[in-house]
C-alpha positions in Angstrom: 36.9 -40.4 -28.7 37.4 -36.6 -28.7 36.6 -34.3 -25.8 35.2 -30.8 -26.5 37.0 -27.9 -25.0 35.4 -26.5 -21.9 35.0 -22.8 -21.3 35.7 -21.3 -17.9 32.5 -20.4 -16.0 31.8 -16.7 -15.6 32.8 -15.2 -12.3 30.1 -15.1 -9.6 27.9 -12.0 -10.2 29.2 -11.5 -13.7 26.8 -10.0 -16.2 26.6 -10.5 -19.9 26.6 -7.8 -22.5 23.0 -7.5 -23.7 24.2 -7.3 -27.3 25.9 -10.7 -27.0 24.2 -14.1 -27.3 24.1 -15.6 -23.7 24.8 -19.2 -22.9 21.8 -21.4 -22.5 22.1 -21.5 -18.7 22.5 -17.8 -18.3 19.8 -15.1 -17.8 19.6 -12.8 -20.8 19.3 -9.2 -19.5 16.7 -8.6 -22.1 14.4 -11.1 -20.3 14.4 -8.9 -17.2 11.2 -6.9 -16.7 13.1 -3.9 -15.3 15.7 -1.7 -17.0 19.3 -2.8 -16.3 22.4 -0.7 -16.9 25.8 -1.9 -15.9 29.0 0.2 -15.9 32.5 -1.3 -15.6 35.4 -0.1 -13.3 36.1 2.7 -15.7 32.5 4.0 -15.5 31.7 3.0 -19.1 28.4 1.2 -19.9 28.8 -2.5 -20.7 25.2 -3.6 -20.4 22.0 -1.7 -21.5 19.0 -4.1 -21.8 15.9 -3.8 -23.8 13.8 -2.5 -20.9 16.3 0.3 -20.3 16.0 1.2 -24.0 12.2 1.3 -23.6 12.3 3.4 -20.4 14.9 5.9 -21.5 14.3 6.0 -25.2 18.1 5.8 -25.6 19.3 3.4 -28.3 21.5 0.6 -27.0 24.3 1.3 -29.5 24.4 4.9 -28.4 24.7 3.8 -24.7 27.2 1.0 -24.8 30.8 2.1 -24.3 29.8 5.7 -23.2 30.4 7.1 -19.7 27.6 6.2 -17.4 26.7 9.9 -16.6 26.4 10.6 -20.4 24.6 7.4 -21.4 22.1 7.8 -18.5 21.9 11.5 -17.6 19.8 11.8 -14.5 18.8 14.6 -12.2 17.2 14.6 -8.8 13.9 16.4 -8.2 15.8 19.6 -7.4 17.6 19.6 -10.7 21.0 18.4 -9.4 23.1 16.0 -11.6 22.7 12.6 -10.0 26.0 11.0 -10.8 28.0 14.1 -9.7 26.0 14.2 -6.5 26.4 10.5 -5.6 29.9 9.9 -7.1 29.7 6.1 -7.1 33.4 5.6 -8.0 34.6 8.0 -5.3 33.5 9.1 -1.9 33.2 6.7 1.1 34.4 3.2 0.4 31.9 1.7 2.8 28.9 2.6 0.5 27.1 -0.3 -1.2 24.7 1.5 -3.4 21.7 3.8 -3.6 18.1 3.0 -2.5 15.3 3.3 -5.1 14.2 6.9 -5.6 12.5 9.1 -8.1 14.8 10.8 -10.6 14.4 12.7 -13.8 15.4 11.8 -17.3 16.1 14.6 -19.9 12.8 16.3 -20.6 11.6 15.9 -17.1 10.3 12.3 -17.4 10.2 10.6 -14.0 11.8 7.2 -13.4 12.5 5.0 -10.4 16.3 4.3 -10.0 18.3 2.1 -7.7 22.0 1.4 -7.8 24.4 -1.2 -6.4 28.2 -0.7 -6.1 30.0 -4.0 -6.7 33.4 -4.4 -5.0 35.8 -7.4 -5.0 36.0 -7.1 -1.3 35.0 -4.6 1.4 36.6 -1.1 1.0 38.0 -2.1 -2.4 37.5 0.2 -5.4 34.2 -0.1 -7.2 34.5 -2.7 -9.9 31.0 -2.4 -11.3 27.9 -0.2 -10.9 24.6 -2.0 -11.5 21.6 0.3 -12.0 18.0 -0.8 -12.2 15.2 1.4 -13.8 11.5 1.2 -13.4 8.6 3.2 -14.6 6.5 5.2 -12.2 3.1 4.5 -13.7 2.2 1.6 -11.4 3.2 3.6 -8.3 1.3 6.6 -9.5 -1.8 4.5 -10.0 -1.4 3.2 -6.4 -0.9 6.6 -5.0 -4.0 7.9 -6.9 -6.0 4.9 -5.6 -4.9 5.7 -2.0 -5.8 9.4 -2.4 -9.2 8.5 -3.7 -9.7 6.1 -0.8 -8.8 8.7 1.7 -11.0 11.3 0.1 -13.9 8.9 0.0 -13.5 7.9 3.6 -13.2 11.5 4.7 -16.4 12.4 2.8 -18.4 9.4 4.1 -17.2 9.9 7.8 -17.9 13.6 7.8 -21.7 13.4 7.6 -22.4 10.8 10.3 -19.8 12.2 12.7 -21.2 15.7 12.3 -24.7 14.3 13.1 -23.4 12.4 16.1 -21.5 15.5 17.4 -24.5 17.8 16.8 -27.1 15.6 18.6 -24.9 14.7 21.5 -23.9 18.3 22.1 -27.5 19.4 21.9 -28.6 16.7 24.4 -25.9 17.5 26.8 -26.6 21.2 26.7 -30.4 21.1 26.7 -31.3 17.7 28.1 -34.2 18.9 30.3 -35.8 20.8 27.5 -36.6 17.7 25.4 -39.4 15.2 25.9 -38.7 11.5 26.1 -39.9 11.0 22.6 -37.5 13.7 21.3 -34.6 12.2 23.2 -35.4 8.8 21.8 -35.5 10.1 18.3 -32.2 11.8 18.6 -30.5 8.8 20.2 -31.8 6.5 17.5 -30.3 8.9 14.9 -27.0 8.8 16.8 -27.1 5.0 16.9 -27.8 4.7 13.2 -25.0 7.1 12.3 -22.6 5.2 14.6 -23.6 2.0 12.9 -22.8 3.6 9.5 -19.3 4.6 10.7 -18.8 1.0 12.0 -19.7 -0.4 8.6 -17.3 1.9 6.8 -14.5 1.0 9.1 -15.3 -2.7 8.6 -15.1 -2.1 4.8 -11.8 -0.4 5.1 -10.4 -3.4 7.1 -11.7 -5.8 4.5 -10.1 -3.8 1.7 -6.8 -3.8 3.5 -6.9 -7.6 4.0 -8.0 -8.2 0.4 -5.2 -6.0 -1.0 -2.6 -7.7 1.1 -3.8 -11.2 0.6 -4.6 -11.6 4.3 -8.3 -12.1 4.2 -9.0 -15.1 6.4 -11.7 -17.6 5.6 -12.9 -19.7 8.5 -14.8 -22.6 6.8 -17.8 -24.1 8.4 -20.8 -25.9 7.1 -23.1 -23.3 5.4 -26.7 -23.8 4.4 -26.7 -21.1 1.7 -30.5 -21.5 0.9 -31.3 -20.8 4.6 -29.0 -17.8 4.5 -30.9 -16.4 1.5 -34.1 -16.9 3.4 -32.8 -15.0 6.4 -31.8 -12.0 4.3 -35.2 -11.9 2.6 -36.9 -12.0 6.0 -34.8 -9.0 7.1 -35.8 -7.0 4.0 -39.5 -7.8 4.6 -39.2 -6.8 8.2 -37.9 -3.4 7.1 -41.0 -2.9 4.9 -40.3 -4.6 1.6 -43.2 -6.6 0.2 -42.7 -10.4 0.3 -43.9 -10.4 -3.3 -40.8 -8.5 -4.2 -38.7 -11.6 -3.9 -38.8 -14.9 -5.8 -36.5 -17.7 -4.6 -35.7 -20.9 -6.6 -33.6 -23.6 -5.0 -32.5 -26.5 -7.2 -31.8 -29.5 -4.9 -29.9 -31.5 -4.0 -27.2 -29.0 -3.2 -23.7 -30.2 -2.4 -22.3 -29.7 1.1 -20.7 -26.3 1.3 -17.8 -25.3 3.6 -17.4 -21.6 3.7 -17.1 -18.6 6.1 -20.7 -18.0 7.1 -20.2 -14.3 8.1 -18.5 -13.5 4.9 -21.1 -15.3 2.8 -23.7 -13.3 4.7 -21.8 -10.2 3.7 -21.8 -11.2 0.0 -25.5 -12.1 0.0 -26.4 -8.9 1.9 -24.6 -6.7 -0.5 -26.0 -8.3 -3.6 -29.6 -8.3 -2.3 -29.2 -4.7 -1.0 -28.1 -3.6 -4.5 -30.9 -5.4 -6.2 -33.5 -3.9 -3.9 -32.1 -0.4 -3.8 -31.0 0.1 -7.4 -33.2 -2.4 -9.2 -36.9 -2.6 -9.9 -39.6 -5.3 -10.1 -39.1 -8.8 -8.8 -35.7 -9.7 -7.3 -35.0 -13.3 -8.2 -32.5 -15.4 -6.3 -31.6 -18.8 -7.6 -29.5 -21.3 -5.7 -28.3 -24.4 -7.7 -25.5 -26.9 -7.9 -22.6 -25.6 -10.0 -22.4 -26.9 -13.6 -18.9 -28.3 -13.3 -16.9 -31.6 -13.3 -17.5 -34.0 -10.5 -14.2 -33.1 -8.9 -15.1 -29.4 -8.9 -18.5 -29.5 -7.2 -19.9 -26.3 -5.9 -22.9 -24.0 -5.4 -24.0 -21.2 -7.7 -26.1 -18.3 -6.5 -27.7 -15.9 -9.0 -29.3 -12.6 -8.0 -31.2 -10.6 -10.7 -33.7 -7.8 -10.9 -35.9 -6.2 -13.5 -34.5 -2.6 -13.3 -32.6 -0.7 -16.0 -29.5 -2.9 -15.5 -25.9 -1.9 -15.9 -24.7 -0.3 -19.1 -22.5 -2.6 -21.2 -19.6 -0.2 -21.1 -19.6 -0.2 -17.3 -19.7 -4.0 -16.7 -15.9 -4.3 -16.8 -15.6 -1.8 -13.9 -18.4 -3.0 -11.6 -16.0 -4.8 -9.3 -13.4 -2.1 -9.1 -13.0 0.3 -6.2 -15.3 3.3 -6.1 -17.6 2.2 -8.9 -21.1 3.5 -8.2 -22.8 3.7 -11.5 -25.5 6.3 -12.2 -27.6 7.5 -9.2 -25.8 5.1 -6.9 -24.8 6.2 -3.4 -22.5 4.7 -0.9 -18.7 4.3 -1.0 -18.5 2.2 -4.1 -16.5 -0.4 -2.2 -19.1 -3.0 -1.6 -18.8 -5.0 -4.9 -15.0 -4.8 -4.8 -15.2 -6.5 -1.3 -17.7 -9.0 -2.6 -15.4 -10.1 -5.4 -12.5 -10.3 -2.9 -14.5 -12.5 -0.5 -15.7 -14.9 -3.3 -12.2 -15.2 -4.7 -10.8 -15.8 -1.2 -13.1 -18.9 -1.1 -11.6 -20.0 -4.5 -14.8 -19.0 -6.3 -15.8 -16.7 -9.2 -18.3 -13.9 -9.6 -19.7 -12.4 -12.8 -22.1 -9.6 -13.8 -24.4 -9.6 -16.8 -28.0 -8.8 -17.9 -30.8 -10.8 -16.3 -33.9 -12.2 -18.1 -35.9 -9.3 -17.0 -33.4 -6.7 -18.3 -31.9 -5.8 -15.0 -28.5 -6.5 -13.5 -27.6 -10.1 -12.8 -24.8 -11.2 -10.4 -23.8 -14.8 -10.3 -21.2 -16.2 -8.0 -20.0 -19.8 -7.6 -18.3 -21.3 -4.5 -16.5 -24.6 -4.5 -17.5 -27.2 -2.0 -14.4 -26.4 0.1 -13.2 -28.2 3.3 -13.1 -27.4 7.0 -10.6 -24.8 8.1 -8.6 -27.3 10.1 -8.0 -29.3 6.9 -7.1 -26.3 4.7 -4.9 -24.3 7.1 
């Protein structure tokens, strides 16, 4: 019997040259989603992975073996040479690296760069410099989204707060000059504007929880057909004709455990959209979900007979700030609706209804009480 010769294991923290074939158990640098550049104790590049090639447009063969500052020439946003400024192989021996920051490649292209200084022991000379590179596109999109959110909130808050300030200042200054009916009208306006601000703040809190994955769902038994009936009664109490609505409930419905307040929020938003932006009869159908026995649930479909949503816009309906033509509001409602449905483990889709208008359909799984799912 012959024994194969064994190779010594690589040292802890050792990295492979991206141009070499790695052992089966090792992580190939080219598999990493971020750019990876490694320089040895002499400051020469020994690893330049595929993502680094893509981000910098520098061929791997051109980078390997070259001094780090020449293979990866970087400047800060003030135009200073980054490697001269940071001096990774010199300077204070207590340094462990550089936090991620925006730097510039030749030509002014921006990139996110972080560095780690590897030493055999504290205060020892730098044995290796490990640099990670990331594109800035995702961060820029997030920054633009945040800027749009701030601008939308500022715009939506300005009008009701201006109204509240104007009416309260007028009442305080000239209280005796107004009749009781005039005072009541102004106070009702103030109350309505305050409710509008409260709703906007609630939307912002919902968005924050959805984006961070912290939207809590407190599951209780929900009679969704009864919830639909309550919303229709509220619309008719505000002046809508009862003939405007047609409800179809296909029984028996499975028992549904969901958050009643959040389901009310979903129903309220979809019905409000259908009434305000649609035309003709608003049809609401509640039915058992067409799924396997172990995936029972309830499907709710809300459709109208208006102009509907253009095909090219359907992919953006559930994104932030989508309003469509002639739509008011913040454009956050449907984004929140989608987040609530998905927090329940459900799905929501948009399409064209039988009457030509918009059709929203969401499905909720049966679920379980919160004390069983927490």
